N, C-alpha and C positions, 0 to 999 in steps of 0.2 A: 557479593555477587548474587544476582537473582536468577531464578530458574525461569527462563523465558516461556517454556511450555505451559507454565501455570498462569501466565498472564492473559487476561481476557482480550487485550488489544492485539497480542500476538496471535491468539487463536482466531480472532475475527479476521485479521489481515491474511493469515494463512488460508483460511477458507475462501476469502476473496480472491486470492491468487489462483487457487484451484478452479474457481468459477471463471476467471479471466482466461486461463489456459483452455478450458472447455469451450468457451465462447469463441475464441480465436481459431479454433480448430477448423472452422468452416470458412475462414477468410480465403480470398483468392491466393493461389500459389505465388503469384508475383509479389505479394505482400510479405512473404516468408521472412525476408531480411529487412523489411521496412516496418510497417505499422504493427504487424504481428509480433515481431521481435521487440519493438518499443513497448508495447502493452505488457508483454510477458516479463520483460526485464524490469519495468517500472513497478509492476505488481509484486514481483518476487523481492525487489529491493526493500519493500516496507518491512515484512517480517524478518528478512535477513539482517537489516540494520538494528532492529529491536534485539534480535539474538546476539549480535555482536556487542551492542551496548551493555547487555546483561553480563557479558563475559569480561567486561572491563572493570577497572577498580574505581569506585567512587561515583557519586551522583553527577558530578560535572561531566564525566565521560559518558555516562548513560544518557544524560540530557543532550549531549552533542549528537549521539547516534539517533536519538528519538527525533531530533530536529531534522536530520537527514531523511529519516523515514517520512516525516511530514512533507518534506519537499518532494519526495518520490510519489507520495499519495496525490499531491497537487498535479504533478506531471501525468500521472495515471488518469486523473479526472479529465484533463484536457484531451488526452489520446482517446479516451472513451467517447468524448463528444465528437472528435474527428471521425472515428469509426462509424458513429451513428450517422453523421452528415454525409459520409461516403456510401451509406446504405449497407455497410458491412454488419452492423448490429441493428436488430429491429428495436422498436421503441420500448417494448417490455423488457428485453434483455438489458438495454442501455439503462433504463430506470433502475432495475435491480442492482446492476453493477455500480452505477453512480451513487445510489443511496448507500450501498455498502462502503464505498470509498469515503463519502462524506461522514458516515458514522465513525470510521477508523480515524479520519482526520480530527474529529471532535474528541475522541478518546485520547489520541496522542497529545492534542493541545491541553486537555485537562491533566494528563499525567505530567507533561512538561511544567505546567503551572504549579502543580503540587510539589514537584522536585525543586523548582526554583524558590518557592515560598519557604520550604523546609531549609534550604541552604542560606536564606537571608537572615 
């Protein structure tokens, strides 16, 4: 069992989630149950699945939850683009959040590769 709070990818994704929550605080009230909720749930899903994977037994279980985190990060990336195109996010905020999301995706992919290489 790994301690997720010590993992760089968890820390980065947690900070990204906090930034998404802050950025979506200014979205129109009619988006509360729409895009605001989708962005927040997608962002929070990434570190939550990392934490859950760390609480499971074995590399295969951890890899499965990291894979779920990677999917959630991809979903987040799209919803950020949609929010920008709807003019809910300015270009600078969108760039910062998207760059953070892409970095988390790279970290997750690298971690997954190392887990699968070690298992082979």
